[in-house]
C-alpha positions, 0 to 999 in steps of 0.5 A: 810507208810504215807497215801496220803493226797488226799485220805482223800477227802470225810472224816470228822474230827470233824466239818470238811468234806474234800471236796478237796485237794491242794498241795503247795510248802511248805504245802498241804491244804484241802478244808474243808466244816464246819458244819456251812456251811462255806467252807475254806482252811486249812492245811492238818496236822492241820485238821488230828491232830485235831488242827483245828476242825472247820472253826473258827465258835466256836470261833466267835460264838455270844453270846447274852442275850435273849430279849424275853418279855422285853419292850423298850419304846413302843416296846415289844420283842417277838422273835429272827428274825435272826442273821447276823454276829455280828448283832442280830435282834428281832421281836417286837410289838409296843403299837400302834399295828404294828409289826417291826424288830429291831437290838438288839443294837438299843433297848438296847442303851440309845437313841435307838429305842422305837417304830415302828416309830409312836413315831417320827411321832407323835413328828414331828406332835406336833413339827409342831403344838404345837403353833397352829399358822401355818396358821396365818399371823405372821407364814407366815411372819416368814416363808417368812423371813426364806425363803428369808435369808436361802433358795437358791431356794427362788425367793428373796434369791438373794436379802437377804441371798446371800448378807449376810442378816442373822437371829439371832438364837433366831428368828429361833424359831417361839415361840421367834419370835412371843413373840418379835413381839406381844410385839413390836407392831405387828398387821395385818396391819403391816409388818416386816421392817429392819431399816437398809437394809444392816443388818439382822433380829434381835430385834434391826434392826427391826420394825413393819411398814406400807406399806408406811413407808416400801417404804420410807425405801427401799435401793434404796430411795433417802434421804435428810436432812430437818431441821436437819433430814434425811428423804426420798425425798418422805416424803419431797415431801408430807411435802413441797406439791411439786410433787416428780418429780419436787422436783427431778428435783430441787435437780439434778439442772434441769430446771422446 
């Protein structure tokens, strides 16, 4: 006479402790608790005939190389921290003295974690200060140029970036911009000026100009031809020694 499946509740088979029973239409099932702590529903006949000896944890058991004592960059692996599924975490000591926990894959891959974070901070610091020019006027000019062309939050972005004024790729690197500036007549009395106000910032369209020269190059200025040369009406006023308001009236056909 076959022993009813439900009578096996409380018994243990291999790594499986039977803690419940459920009768199905075709098959009956045990609720089992594995030695690893996982609870799983398994066919009764598979448990009793040793077809299934665990929840499956043995098949999925993580095999890993012990990294203790190994060094990766500035990190020395001290010991295993924990296992989470297929993830292995290690306790590490950084050369700077800090302790940190790092995922094993991040330690062993080619461009993985090499410090507690101190190395990246140091590299960022060097990148930001390597030229030693962050507080100089030329650096401030460069930052301003980028802001008005690339930063929508800049108050001047609407007149620059929003209307398509761009910066050439080379000038996104401060050192390349600085090299052009020093080779193109930069001094602390001059400012960067675009020759054609409808074009962007690149060597062929930029110069270092005085405030007066910049004022004469505004897109809102009026230009006239004088002796075959195109000049700003403000400059013509100076050449002819005629007040600008008088000259504007004469050119617009107004009366004196």
